[in-house]
matplotlib code that plots the C-alpha trace (Angstrom):
import matplotlib.pyplot as plt

x = [0.0, 1.4, 2.9, 0.3, -2.6, -0.9, -0.8, -4.4, -5.8, -5.6, -7.1, -10.0, -10.6, -10.5, -13.0, -15.4, -15.3, -16.0, -19.2, -22.1, -24.3, -27.4, -28.6, -31.2, -33.7, -33.9, -33.2, -33.5, -36.2, -39.0, -38.2, -38.0, -41.2, -43.2, -41.9, -40.6, -42.2, -45.6, -44.0, -40.8, -42.2, -42.7, -45.3, -45.5, -44.2, -40.8, -38.1, -36.7, -38.0, -37.0, -39.0, -36.0, -32.5, -31.0, -33.0, -32.0, -28.3, -28.3, -29.2, -27.6, -25.2, -28.2, -30.0, -28.0, -28.3, -32.1, -32.2, -29.8, -31.7, -35.1, -36.4, -37.4, -40.0, -41.5, -42.5, -41.6, -42.7, -40.1, -40.6, -39.4, -42.4, -45.3, -46.4, -48.7, -50.9, -49.9, -46.3, -44.6, -41.1, -38.4, -37.7, -34.2, -33.7, -34.9, -32.4, -29.6, -30.3, -30.5, -27.5, -25.3, -26.4, -25.7, -22.3, -21.3, -21.8, -25.5, -25.1, -27.9, -28.3, -30.4, -33.7, -35.1, -34.9, -36.8, -38.9, -42.2, -43.1, -46.1, -49.2, -51.5, -55.2, -56.4, -59.1, -62.6, -64.7, -68.4, -68.4, -66.0, -66.3, -64.2, -63.4, -66.3, -64.1, -60.5, -58.2, -54.9, -52.3, -51.4, -47.7, -46.2, -43.9, -46.5, -50.2, -52.6, -56.1, -59.3, -62.1, -65.7, -67.5, -71.1, -71.9, -74.4, -76.1, -79.5, -79.1, -76.5, -73.5, -70.3, -67.0, -64.9, -62.1, -60.6, -58.5, -57.5, -57.0, -54.8, -55.4, -52.0, -49.7, -46.7, -48.5, -50.6, -48.4, -51.0, -54.7, -56.6, -60.4, -62.7, -66.4, -68.2, -71.5, -74.6, -74.9, -71.8, -72.6, -73.5, -70.4, -68.2, -69.8, -69.2, -65.5, -65.2, -66.8, -64.4, -61.4, -61.3, -61.3, -62.2, -62.0, -59.9, -56.3, -55.7, -52.7, -52.9, -56.6, -59.4, -60.8, -59.1, -59.6, -61.6, -64.1, -67.5, -70.0, -67.4, -66.1, -63.3, -61.8, -63.3, -66.6, -68.3, -65.5, -64.1, -61.2, -62.2, -58.9, -55.7, -53.6, -50.0, -48.3, -48.2, -51.2, -54.4, -56.2, -56.6, -59.3, -60.0, -59.2, -61.2, -64.8, -64.8, -66.2, -67.0, -70.6, -71.4, -74.8, -76.9, -76.3, -72.6, -69.9, -66.5, -63.6, -60.8, -57.4, -55.2, -51.4, -49.9, -46.2, -44.8, -41.1, -41.1, -44.0, -45.5, -48.9, -51.7, -55.4, -56.0, -59.4, -58.5, -61.0, -61.4, -63.1, -64.9, -65.6, -69.0, -71.1, -74.6, -73.4, -70.1, -69.2, -67.7, -68.6, -65.5, -64.7, -61.6, -60.4, -57.8, -55.4, -53.6, -53.6, -56.7, -55.3, -52.8, -55.6, -57.7, -54.7, -55.0, -51.9, -48.8, -47.1, -43.8, -40.9, -38.1, -36.2, -32.9, -33.9, -32.5, -34.4, -37.5, -39.6, -43.4, -45.4, -48.9, -50.4, -54.1, -56.8, -59.3, -62.0, -62.8, -63.2, -63.5, -64.5, -68.2, -67.5, -65.6, -66.9, -70.6, -71.5, -70.5, -72.1, -69.1, -69.4, -67.0, -65.8, -66.1, -63.2, -62.3, -60.0, -57.3, -57.3, -55.1, -52.9, -52.1, -49.5, -49.4, -46.8, -45.7, -42.3, -40.3, -41.2, -38.3, -39.7, -42.9, -44.2, -47.5, -47.6, -50.3, -49.8, -51.7, -52.5, -55.8, -54.0, -50.4, -49.7, -50.1, -47.4, -47.3, -47.3, -45.7, -48.4, -46.4, -42.8, -41.6, -37.9, -37.6, -40.7, -41.2, -44.1, -44.2, -44.8, -47.6, -49.0, -51.6, -50.6, -53.1, -52.1, -51.9, -53.1, -55.7, -55.1, -57.7, -57.6, -59.4, -60.7, -57.9, -55.2, -53.4, -52.0, -48.8, -47.8, -44.3, -43.3, -39.7, -39.0, -36.0, -36.1, -32.4, -32.7, -35.6, -35.3, -38.4, -40.4, -43.2, -46.5, -49.5, -51.7, -53.0, -50.7, -47.8, -45.3, -47.1, -46.8, -48.9, -48.4, -51.4, -52.3, -55.5, -56.9, -59.2, -61.1, -64.0, -65.8, -64.6]
y = [0.0, 3.5, 5.4, 8.2, 5.7, 4.1, 7.5, 8.2, 4.9, 6.0, 9.3, 7.7, 5.2, 8.1, 10.1, 7.1, 6.7, 10.4, 10.3, 10.7, 7.6, 9.8, 13.4, 15.7, 15.9, 12.2, 10.5, 12.7, 15.1, 12.5, 11.1, 14.6, 15.8, 12.6, 12.5, 15.9, 18.8, 18.5, 19.9, 21.6, 24.4, 28.1, 28.8, 25.2, 23.6, 22.5, 24.9, 25.2, 24.6, 21.7, 22.6, 23.5, 22.2, 25.4, 25.1, 21.4, 22.2, 25.0, 22.5, 19.4, 18.9, 18.8, 16.0, 12.8, 12.4, 12.5, 10.1, 7.6, 7.8, 7.3, 10.5, 12.1, 11.6, 11.2, 7.5, 5.8, 2.2, -0.5, -2.4, -5.6, -5.6, -5.4, -4.2, -1.1, 0.6, 4.2, 3.7, 7.1, 6.0, 6.0, 2.6, 1.2, 2.1, 5.7, 6.0, 4.6, 7.0, 10.1, 9.3, 8.4, 11.5, 13.8, 12.1, 12.6, 16.3, 16.8, 16.7, 18.7, 16.9, 18.2, 20.0, 18.8, 15.2, 15.8, 12.9, 13.7, 12.0, 9.7, 11.8, 10.6, 11.2, 13.4, 12.2, 13.6, 14.4, 14.7, 17.2, 20.1, 21.7, 24.8, 25.9, 28.1, 31.3, 32.1, 31.4, 33.1, 31.0, 32.2, 33.0, 30.0, 27.8, 25.1, 25.9, 22.9, 24.1, 22.0, 23.7, 22.5, 22.0, 21.0, 18.0, 19.4, 16.2, 15.1, 11.5, 8.9, 8.5, 6.5, 8.3, 6.3, 8.8, 11.9, 14.9, 18.4, 21.5, 23.8, 27.5, 28.5, 25.7, 27.4, 27.2, 24.1, 21.2, 18.4, 18.0, 15.2, 15.0, 13.3, 12.5, 13.5, 11.9, 14.2, 13.3, 15.5, 18.5, 20.7, 19.7, 20.5, 23.9, 24.7, 23.6, 25.9, 28.8, 28.4, 29.3, 32.7, 32.8, 30.1, 26.6, 25.5, 24.6, 20.8, 18.5, 14.7, 13.8, 15.9, 16.8, 16.9, 13.9, 15.8, 17.4, 17.3, 15.2, 13.6, 10.0, 10.1, 8.8, 5.6, 6.0, 9.3, 10.5, 8.5, 8.9, 10.0, 10.8, 12.7, 14.7, 15.6, 17.6, 15.7, 14.3, 16.2, 13.0, 9.3, 6.7, 4.4, 0.7, -0.7, -1.6, 0.0, 3.2, 5.0, 5.9, 9.5, 10.2, 13.3, 15.8, 14.8, 17.4, 17.2, 18.1, 19.3, 19.4, 21.9, 21.9, 25.2, 25.6, 29.2, 28.3, 29.3, 31.8, 34.6, 33.9, 34.9, 33.9, 30.4, 28.9, 25.4, 22.9, 19.2, 17.0, 13.7, 11.1, 9.5, 6.4, 5.3, 1.7, -0.1, -3.8, -3.6, -0.8, 0.3, 1.9, 2.8, 1.1, 2.7, 0.1, 0.8, -0.2, 1.8, 1.8, 4.4, 6.7, 6.1, 6.6, 3.2, 1.8, 4.0, 4.5, 5.9, 7.2, 7.8, 11.1, 10.8, 7.5, 7.3, 4.2, 3.7, 0.8, 0.6, -2.5, -3.8, -7.1, -7.9, -9.9, -7.1, -9.4, -10.6, -7.2, -4.0, -5.1, -4.5, -1.2, 0.3, -1.7, -2.3, 0.4, -2.0, -5.0, -6.6, -8.2, -9.6, -13.0, -12.1, -12.2, -8.9, -7.5, -4.9, -2.8, 0.1, 1.2, 4.6, 5.0, 7.9, 9.1, 12.6, 14.3, 11.9, 9.0, 7.3, 4.1, 2.1, -1.3, -3.3, -7.1, -9.6, -12.9, -16.0, -17.3, -18.8, -20.7, -21.2, -23.1, -19.8, -17.2, -14.1, -10.9, -7.5, -5.0, -1.8, -1.0, 2.6, 2.5, 6.3, 7.9, 11.6, 13.4, 15.9, 13.2, 10.9, 8.7, 6.0, 2.7, 0.6, -3.1, -4.6, -7.8, -7.0, -9.0, -11.2, -11.3, -14.2, -14.5, -15.5, -13.7, -10.9, -7.5, -6.2, -2.6, -1.4, 2.2, 3.4, 6.9, 9.1, 11.2, 11.6, 15.4, 15.4, 16.4, 14.7, 11.5, 11.7, 9.8, 9.3, 12.3, 14.7, 17.6, 18.8, 17.6, 14.3, 11.2, 8.5, 5.0, 4.3, 2.5, 3.5, 0.4, 0.9, -2.4, -4.2, -7.4, -10.4]
z = [0.0, -0.8, 2.1, 1.8, 2.1, 5.1, 6.8, 6.1, 7.5, 11.2, 10.4, 8.5, 11.4, 13.9, 11.9, 11.6, 15.4, 15.8, 13.8, 16.3, 16.5, 16.8, 16.1, 17.5, 14.6, 13.8, 17.1, 20.2, 19.3, 18.9, 22.4, 24.0, 22.3, 23.4, 27.0, 28.2, 26.3, 27.9, 31.1, 29.7, 27.7, 28.4, 30.9, 32.2, 35.3, 33.9, 35.1, 31.6, 28.1, 25.8, 22.7, 20.4, 19.7, 21.2, 24.4, 24.8, 24.1, 26.7, 29.5, 28.0, 30.9, 33.4, 31.7, 32.0, 35.9, 35.7, 32.8, 34.4, 37.7, 36.1, 37.9, 34.7, 33.3, 36.8, 36.9, 40.2, 39.8, 39.8, 36.5, 38.1, 40.4, 37.9, 34.5, 34.2, 31.7, 30.6, 31.6, 31.0, 31.8, 29.2, 27.6, 27.7, 24.0, 24.6, 27.4, 25.4, 22.5, 24.7, 26.8, 23.8, 22.0, 25.0, 25.6, 22.0, 22.0, 21.1, 17.3, 15.7, 12.4, 9.5, 10.4, 7.1, 8.3, 11.5, 12.7, 14.4, 17.7, 17.5, 18.1, 20.9, 20.4, 23.3, 25.5, 25.1, 28.2, 28.8, 31.6, 32.5, 36.0, 36.8, 40.3, 41.4, 41.3, 40.8, 43.8, 44.5, 46.3, 49.7, 48.9, 50.7, 48.6, 48.7, 49.1, 49.5, 49.1, 49.1, 47.1, 46.9, 43.6, 43.4, 41.2, 38.7, 37.3, 38.4, 37.5, 38.6, 36.3, 36.3, 35.9, 33.5, 33.0, 34.7, 33.7, 34.6, 32.5, 34.7, 34.3, 35.5, 34.4, 36.1, 39.5, 39.5, 40.6, 41.1, 41.6, 43.5, 43.3, 45.8, 45.8, 49.0, 49.8, 50.0, 53.7, 54.6, 52.4, 55.3, 57.3, 54.3, 53.9, 57.6, 57.2, 54.1, 55.9, 58.9, 56.6, 55.0, 51.2, 48.7, 50.1, 53.1, 53.8, 53.5, 53.3, 52.7, 53.4, 51.9, 55.4, 58.8, 61.0, 63.6, 61.1, 62.9, 61.0, 58.7, 59.0, 56.5, 53.3, 52.0, 53.9, 53.1, 50.9, 48.0, 45.7, 42.1, 40.3, 40.3, 37.8, 37.6, 34.8, 31.6, 29.7, 30.5, 31.5, 31.2, 31.3, 34.3, 33.9, 30.9, 31.6, 35.1, 36.6, 39.8, 40.6, 41.3, 42.8, 42.4, 45.2, 45.7, 46.3, 44.7, 47.0, 44.7, 46.3, 44.5, 45.1, 44.1, 44.0, 43.8, 43.4, 39.7, 39.5, 41.6, 43.1, 40.8, 40.3, 39.1, 38.0, 36.8, 35.6, 36.0, 33.5, 33.7, 31.1, 31.9, 31.2, 32.1, 32.9, 33.2, 33.2, 36.7, 39.1, 41.0, 44.3, 46.3, 49.5, 51.7, 53.0, 56.2, 59.9, 61.0, 64.5, 63.2, 62.1, 65.3, 67.6, 69.2, 67.5, 67.3, 64.0, 65.3, 63.2, 65.7, 65.8, 63.8, 62.1, 58.6, 57.6, 59.7, 58.4, 59.0, 57.9, 58.1, 56.8, 56.8, 55.1, 54.4, 53.0, 56.6, 58.2, 56.2, 52.7, 53.2, 55.0, 52.1, 49.1, 50.0, 47.4, 44.6, 46.3, 47.9, 51.3, 53.8, 52.5, 48.8, 46.4, 44.7, 42.0, 42.4, 39.2, 40.3, 43.2, 44.5, 47.3, 49.8, 52.3, 53.2, 52.9, 55.1, 52.8, 51.2, 49.6, 49.6, 48.5, 48.4, 48.1, 47.7, 49.5, 48.3, 51.8, 50.6, 47.8, 48.7, 45.4, 43.6, 43.4, 45.7, 43.7, 44.1, 43.2, 43.5, 44.4, 44.7, 45.5, 45.5, 46.9, 45.8, 47.4, 44.6, 41.9, 43.1, 40.4, 40.2, 38.7, 36.7, 36.6, 33.1, 34.6, 37.4, 40.5, 42.1, 45.9, 47.6, 51.1, 53.4, 51.2, 52.8, 51.5, 53.0, 52.9, 53.7, 54.1, 54.7, 56.1, 56.5, 59.6, 60.0, 60.1, 62.5, 66.1, 67.2, 66.5, 64.0, 64.0, 61.8, 60.9, 58.3, 59.1, 57.1, 59.7, 60.3, 58.2, 56.5, 55.3, 53.0, 49.8, 47.9, 46.0, 43.0, 43.1, 41.5, 41.9, 40.0]

ax = plt.figure().add_subplot(projection="3d")
ax.plot(x, y, z, "-o")
ax.set_aspect("equal")
plt.show()
């Protein structure tokens, strides 16, 4: 081989190795548009925009740690535990593409070759209910406000989907809606009137434990749905729905975060997809040790504890099933099906897990229903099981909550307050 060609071979090999494996317009942009831009755009909750190449390049050094740690997009479920519908986490292939592209210098590529992200058909809703009037957050970094909205329909309907259209996307951090029975309407209005301004301050539960005339979540208040930044809404598990009776009151818990925007009036709306009938009526069952809530059993997180573990195991079919699921015809001793799991702790929470143990049929496998190895109070999701789980009488559910109170100077117990804690799973269940 001529000497000149021999000299060129290393250069050609080096140049080939330097060619980026991916570029922005063909490879990175479709992933970012599909998974990140819903929050990371001007005026929305993301602290910076990711809608253009220049915007992404400016913050490129900040992105790899969140991608590697699976903290963005915010999807906390451990994939080794179970499979879920509407999984918003990045796939292994998406992560490989983004991390490689970022590591190789964020090559732009040719704008004329841009690949569009797959478009998702937006949900359609049958009823939109705005907050009764604008509310201006109180100026604290986090303002949790429960606002009452009258249910307007005069006939019973099933909610089969839920969504939120935030008015101030830079302020609204998350929304949870509850259905309150007509029997406690007066008590809720008295609670509202006792707190100046629209609604009342709330954190955790939709009403304080000591609210006169109110029993609590799961009895005269039921979970309807929740929203966090991203898609405006999603359907409930296929073929299921939650009954809403005429005369009900909706308790809408708004979480306003003023870290990136000054307080200003917000009049967000929530939306419901409705049906006259469903294949399987659904309800929600809170799963916890009720002794914690009643004060008869301590749930103690010691001062300075870096890894306090709280657990509770119970067969709910022999005690509280008819109490919480009688509205859908379930009685103690009946089997039921877990369709969806929502987990709740407060700000000391570090990790959480819910397991189903096949005590009634030991030959069947136990099943992890939800594992959240990195709990984040600010990103609470609900997880719909791809394969709904039948629970038979005699089976047990076990909840485990881990807390980090290493910076705390005092022990913490169960309660609704900002500086209390909870260990709670909300089960969206149907009959078999």
